N, C-alpha and C positions, 0 to 999 in steps of 0.2 A: 442294420448291424445288431447282433445279439448283445444285450447289455451285460450278460455274464462273461463276455469275452474279456480276458485279462488285459488285452491291448486297449480295448474300449474303456474299461474301468480305470486304467492308468491315465488315459487321456482326460477322462472326466475329473480325476483327482488333480491332475496338473492344471486343468482349466480353473477349477475351484480355488486352488492355491494361488494361482495368478490373480484371480479376481479379488481374493482376500488381501493379497499384498497391495494391489492397486487401490482398494478401498482404504487400507490403513495409511497409504501414502497421501491419499486425498484428505483424510481426516487430519493427519499431521500437518499438511500444508495449510488446511483451513484453521487449525488451532494456532499455527505459527503466525498467520496473517492477523488472526484475532488478537493475539498477545501483542503483536507489533503495533496495531492500531490503538489498543488500550494503553500501551506504553507511551506512544506519541501523544495521545490525548492527555495522559497524566502529566507528561513533561510540559505540555502547553499550559495546563492549568497551574502548574507549580512555578512557571516563570514569573508571573506577577508577585507571588508570595516570596520567591527567592530575591527578587529585586527589592521588595519591601524590607526584608531582613538585612540585605546588603546595605541599603541606603541608611537604615537606622544605626549602622555602625560606622558611618563615614563622617568626615569633617564637612562643614557646610560648603566650602569651596570645591569639594570633590564630587558633590552630588550631580552637577550638571556637566561633567566631563563626557566627551564623546570620542570614541566608543566608551560605553560605561565599563568601569572596573568592577567585576562581580565580587572580587575578594578585596575588601577595603584595606588600605595600608596608609597610616596606622589604624588599628581597630579602636574606635572610640566607644568604649563600654560605658563611659560616664553619660552618654546621650540618654540612656534610660533613666538615670538619676535626675538629669537636668529636665527631661520631659515631665517627670513626676513632681518636681519641686518648683518649676517656673509658675505653674498654676496650682491651686489647691486641689490636686487630683484625689487626695484622700477624702475630702469633703464631697466631691462630685461622685466618688465611688459609693460612699455611704448613702447619698441621695438616690443613686441608681439602684442600689441593693434594696433600699426601703420600698421604692415604687415597684420594682420587679417582684418582690416577695408578696406584697398585697395583691398585685394583679394576678400573679400565679395562683394564689390561694382562691381568689374570687372567681377566676375563670374555671378552675377545676371543679369547684363546688357548684356553681350555677349551671355550667354546661352539663355536668354529669346528672344533676337532679332534673334538669329540663329534658335531657335525652331519655332518661328513665321514664318520664311521663309520656313522651311521644312514642316510645317503643313498647311499653308494657301495659299501660293503663288505657281502658276504653272509656272515653269521655265524649259527649256530644260535640261535634265540630272539631274534633282533634285533628283530622286531616286538613281541614280548611285553615286552621291556625298554623299548622306546620307548613302549609303552602305559602301563607303570608310571610312566615319567618324566612323561608328560602328565598322569597322574592326580594327581601331586603339585601341579599348579596349582590343584586344587580345594580344597586345604587352606588355610584362612585363616591369615594370619601370626600371629594371636593364639594359635592352637592350638599352634604350635611355639615360641612365645616362651619359655615357662618351661623346657621341657626343654633348649632350646638354651642358655639362660643357665646352667642347672645344669651342663651339659657344659663350657662355657667356664670356668666358675668352678672346676670340678674340675681343669681343665688349668692353672689359674693365669693365665688370659689376661685376666681382668677388669682394668679400668683400663689396658689397653694397646690398641694399634690392631689387634691380631691378630683379635679377633672381627669386626671390621668389614671386614677385608681377606681373610682366609683363605677364607671361604665362596665368595667370587667366583671362586676358582681351581678350584672343583668344578662350575662350570657353572650355568646358569639354564635352567629347563625352557622358558620362553617364548622366550628367545633361541635356544636349540638348535632348537626347532621352526621359528622364523622362518628360521634359516640353512639348515636341512634343506630347507625349501621352495624356497629359492633354488638350492641345490646340485642339486636334482632337475632343474632346467632346464638345467644345463650338459651339453652333448653328451658321451656316453660315448666317442665316437670320439677325442676329445682324450686321454682317459685311456688308451685302447688304444694310441694312437700313442706315448705316453710310455713305456708298458710295453715296447713293441717296441724302443724306443731304449735300454732298460735302466734306466729310472727306477724307483725303489722306491716303495712305497706312501706313505711319509713324504715322499719327494721330490715325488710328484704333488700331495700336499696343499699343500706349501710353495711349489712352483714354478708350479703351474697353478691349483689351486683358489683359494688365497688371493689371488693377483693378480686373478683374474676376479671375485672377490666383493667388490670395493671398495664398491659401493652398500649391500649389506646390512651390511658391517662398519661403515660410517659410520653407518647407521641404529641399529645396536646400540650403537655408541659414544656417539651423542648421547643415547639413552635412558639408558644407564648413567651418563654424566657428570651429567645433570640429576638423576637419582634419587639418586646418591651425594652430589652437591654440596648438595642440599636435604634430605638425610636428617636428620631430627630425632630419631626414636625410638631408632635404634641408638646414636648417641653418648650420648643421655640415659641409656640403660640401662647401658652398659658403661664410660663414662668418668666418673670422679669427680674426678680432678685438674683444677684450673682451667687448668693449663698445657697440657692435652691437649684442651680443648674445641674445637669447630668453629664455623664462622660461623653455621650454623643454630641452634645452641644460644645463641650470643652475642646473637642478635636478641631472645631472650626477656628479656635483662637490661634492655631499655628499657621493658618492660611495666609497670613500677612495682609497687606493692604495695597492700595494703588501706588504707594510710594516705597513700599518695602516688600522684598521678595519673601515668599513663604519659607519657613524653616522646615524644609522637607525632612531633614534628618531627625529633628525632634518630632515632627508629625508622624513619621513612620514608627518611631519608638513608642509614641503614645498610642498609635493604632494597634500595634502588637499587644500592648498592655490591655487595650480595650477588648480585643477579640479573644484573648486567652480564655476567659471563663466560658465563652460559647464553644470554643474548640474542645476544651476539657469536658464540658457537659455532654457534647455530642459523642465523644469517644467512650465516655462512661456508660451512656445509654444507647449505644449504637445497636446492640443486638435486640434489645426490647423495642427500640424505635422502629427498626425494620420489620419486626414481627407485628407491631401494631399497624404499620402501613399496609402490610399484606392482608391482615384480617379485615381492616376497614375497607379494603379495595375489592375483596372477592365475596364478601357476605352482604346481603341486603334483602 
């Protein structure tokens, strides 16, 4: 059939239009299913959080009712005040903030400086040392727990913040690897230009590398903050004085005993108070955090 025939051309246009409509319907159906699955997944994730908020506002005798009442009646707002005053949460918060601040500072400085050396400086045995560093990630934490405790006990650091803070100033293998991957993507021409202008190696790290590595620094900072703020095992092992306990340890005080049921309504209120800084920090740094994860994941 001649393609210039008007009847043939009209049939082709009709067929193309039909194919376009079918493709758009398939795309809309696919998008609809995607949004439906994402919505269902989001609701499933939010169910425990919703239960936690609901329980934190209930009376103690209403916590174990079945089926659970998602909307508490009456609403016990004073649970938050009770959870904060039953134990010295203000002191525990100050202890946690102190430990987290020093750990955050030490981790960012040590990991950034080490990653700069592994990524930009040519030294004999650099790759071998980096390989040994990476191999330390294969060691389970339980393997090093006893010798580390014996070392800190020998130094007289038990029942102080030192065992929780000092190791952070010697770097973390995973964070060093993450930062090294990011630094490898920074053009070497910037470093060469700085050297021509008379900048030293330390100056290049401080004035060029660190300002350009804001995404990966934020990523490491968020991971470090959340890990230290929620750390339970470290303070449990090294801190025996009640006045030096942290928030993560204080939450266990609401779990009751063999003869007393846990105060779940106060525990949920205290838990919301404990996780609030992590949630706020994540939402404040979300854009930079995701950007840092993308950069460290695709460059190397």
